[in-house]
C-alpha positions as CSV (number, residue, x, y, z in Angstrom):
1,M,0.0,0.0,0.0
2,S,1.5,3.4,-1.0
3,D,1.0,6.2,1.5
4,L,-1.1,9.2,0.7
5,E,0.8,12.4,0.4
6,G,0.7,16.0,-0.6
7,I,-2.6,17.7,-1.4
8,E,-4.5,14.3,-1.4
9,L,-3.4,13.6,2.2
10,L,-4.2,17.1,3.3
11,T,-7.7,17.2,1.8
12,L,-8.5,13.8,3.2
13,S,-7.5,14.9,6.7
14,H,-9.5,18.1,6.2
15,D,-12.6,16.1,5.1
16,R,-12.3,13.9,8.2
17,L,-12.1,16.9,10.5
18,R,-15.1,18.5,8.8
19,A,-17.1,15.3,9.2
20,V,-16.3,14.9,12.8
21,V,-17.1,18.5,13.7
22,A,-20.4,18.2,11.9
23,G,-21.1,15.1,14.0
24,V,-20.6,16.6,17.4
25,P,-23.8,16.3,19.3
26,E,-25.5,19.3,20.8
27,G,-24.2,19.9,24.3
28,A,-20.9,18.0,23.7
29,W,-18.7,21.0,23.1
30,S,-17.7,21.2,26.7
31,A,-16.8,17.5,27.0
32,P,-13.3,16.4,28.0
33,T,-10.9,15.2,25.3
34,P,-7.6,13.3,25.1
35,C,-6.0,16.8,25.3
36,S,-6.4,16.8,29.0
37,E,-6.6,20.5,29.5
38,W,-9.0,21.2,26.7
39,T,-12.7,20.7,25.9
40,V,-14.0,19.7,22.5
41,A,-14.6,23.4,21.7
42,Q,-11.0,24.2,22.6
43,V,-9.6,21.4,20.5
44,L,-11.6,22.6,17.5
45,N,-10.5,26.1,18.0
46,H,-6.9,25.0,18.2
47,A,-7.1,22.9,15.1
48,R,-8.8,25.7,13.1
49,L,-6.1,28.2,14.2
50,D,-3.3,25.8,13.4
51,Q,-4.7,25.3,9.9
52,Q,-5.0,29.0,9.4
53,A,-1.4,29.4,10.4
54,Y,-0.3,26.8,7.9
55,G,-2.0,28.9,5.1
56,A,-0.7,32.2,6.4
57,A,2.9,30.9,6.6
58,V,2.9,30.4,2.9
59,T,0.9,33.6,1.9
60,G,2.2,35.9,4.5
61,A,-1.3,37.1,5.3
62,G,-4.3,36.0,7.4
63,W,-2.4,34.9,10.6
64,P,-4.6,33.8,13.4
65,E,-5.6,36.6,15.8
66,A,-5.7,34.2,18.7
67,D,-3.0,31.9,20.2
68,P,-3.6,28.3,19.0
69,F,-2.0,27.1,22.2
70,H,-4.5,29.0,24.4
71,P,-7.7,28.3,22.4
72,A,-11.0,29.8,23.6
73,D,-13.6,27.6,25.1
74,A,-16.3,29.2,23.0
75,L,-17.5,28.8,19.4
76,E,-18.1,30.8,16.3
77,A,-21.8,31.4,15.4
78,D,-21.5,28.9,12.6
79,V,-18.9,26.3,13.6
80,T,-18.9,24.3,10.4
81,A,-18.9,27.3,8.1
82,E,-16.0,28.9,9.8
83,L,-14.0,25.7,9.8
84,D,-14.8,25.1,6.2
85,K,-13.6,28.6,5.2
86,V,-10.2,28.0,6.9
87,L,-9.7,24.5,5.5
88,T,-10.7,25.5,2.0
89,G,-8.3,28.3,2.1
90,V,-5.4,26.2,3.3
91,A,-6.1,23.4,0.7
92,G,-6.1,26.1,-2.0
93,V,-2.8,27.5,-0.9
94,Y,-1.2,24.0,-0.9
95,A,-2.8,23.1,-4.3
96,D,-1.2,26.2,-5.8
97,L,2.3,25.6,-4.6
98,P,4.8,25.8,-7.4
99,V,5.7,22.5,-9.0
100,G,9.2,21.5,-7.9
101,A,9.3,23.8,-4.9
102,E,12.1,22.6,-2.6
103,E,10.7,24.2,0.6
104,V,7.4,25.5,1.9
105,A,7.1,28.0,4.7
106,T,5.2,26.6,7.7
107,P,4.6,27.7,11.3
108,L,7.4,25.2,12.2
109,G,9.9,26.7,9.7
110,P,10.6,25.8,6.1
111,L,9.9,22.2,5.2
112,P,10.0,20.1,2.0
113,P,6.5,20.2,0.4
114,R,5.7,16.6,1.3
115,V,6.6,17.1,4.9
116,A,4.8,20.4,5.1
117,A,1.5,18.9,3.8
118,A,1.9,15.9,6.1
119,A,2.5,18.2,9.1
120,A,-0.7,20.2,8.4
121,A,-2.6,16.9,7.7
122,M,-1.3,15.4,10.9
123,D,-2.6,18.3,12.9
124,A,-6.0,18.1,11.3
125,A,-6.3,14.3,11.5
126,V,-5.1,13.8,15.0
127,H,-7.4,16.5,16.3
128,A,-10.3,15.0,14.4
129,W,-9.5,11.8,16.3
130,D,-9.5,13.8,19.6
131,I,-12.9,15.2,18.9
132,A,-14.4,12.0,17.6
133,V,-13.4,9.9,20.6
134,A,-14.5,12.6,23.0
135,T,-18.0,12.7,21.4
136,G,-18.7,9.1,20.8
137,Q,-18.0,9.0,17.1
138,A,-16.1,6.4,15.1
139,S,-12.4,7.1,14.6
140,P,-11.6,9.1,11.5
141,L,-8.0,8.0,11.6
142,D,-7.6,4.9,9.5
143,D,-4.4,3.2,8.6
144,A,-4.1,4.9,5.2
145,L,-4.4,8.3,6.7
146,A,-2.1,7.4,9.6
147,G,0.5,6.1,7.2
148,G,0.5,9.4,5.3
149,V,1.0,11.6,8.3
150,R,3.6,9.4,9.9
151,L,6.1,11.1,7.6
152,A,5.6,14.3,9.6
153,A,5.3,12.6,12.9
154,D,8.7,10.9,12.6
155,R,10.4,14.1,11.5
156,L,8.7,16.6,13.8
157,A,7.2,15.0,16.9
158,D,10.3,15.2,19.1
159,H,10.9,18.8,18.1
160,L,7.2,19.7,18.9
161,R,7.5,17.9,22.2
162,D,10.6,19.8,23.2
163,A,9.7,23.2,21.8
164,F,6.0,23.4,22.5
165,G,5.1,20.5,24.8
166,V,2.3,19.6,22.5
167,F,2.7,15.8,22.7
168,A,3.2,13.6,25.7
169,A,6.0,11.1,25.8
170,A,5.6,8.3,23.3
171,R,3.7,5.3,24.6
172,E,4.6,1.6,24.1
173,V,2.9,0.2,21.0
174,P,1.3,-3.2,21.5
175,E,2.5,-5.9,19.3
176,G,0.3,-6.2,16.2
177,A,-1.0,-2.7,16.5
178,G,-2.2,-1.1,13.2
179,R,-0.7,2.1,11.8
180,A,-3.4,4.4,13.3
181,E,-2.9,2.9,16.8
182,A,0.9,3.1,16.5
183,L,0.7,6.7,15.3
184,L,-1.4,7.8,18.3
185,A,0.8,6.0,20.7
186,F,3.9,7.6,19.1
187,L,2.3,11.0,19.6
188,G,1.7,10.3,23.3
189,R,-2.0,9.5,23.1
190,D,-3.8,6.5,24.5
191,P,-5.3,4.9,21.4
192,H,-8.1,3.4,23.6
193,W,-8.9,6.7,25.4
194,T,-12.5,7.1,26.5
195,P,-14.2,10.0,28.3
196,A,-14.9,7.8,31.2
197,G,-11.2,7.1,31.7
198,S,-10.2,10.8,31.4
């Protein structure tokens, strides 16, 4: 199986995030998540602001006005429309990157295009998983998507842990674990997290 990459990987992760956000039940926005300090609303706001930053790093315009690492526990009037606007913009920026570009500006510094797209996809896909498991939805993170974003995880996770404290220490991966479970464990998440155990 070849891994997804580039704009295909990014748009798939965006689609999964959109679907999960649309599926959040009324009243669940304040529920706890695998991001122990954040509610569902805060994870969504963090993910939206991060994606906005990926687009702004390339274009030089439209930087988030809020700090993605201190997301508000409140929502826009139309959650899905605001998220779609950001995700559509980022996907458009990445689709328009020059063919043969050696580096792409990102909030993490310049990266090769494949890694930059995988980094943005990782952020969207993993936070889609956070929201899904917090609100009783099926996991949006399948092995194909996990395999694609693993490129960014392997290259960037340790730096993100050290510089921003955004991932807990990697967990032991059970023998026979699939790619999605292994990715989540590598990023410090409990692949079997439930709200009851939070």
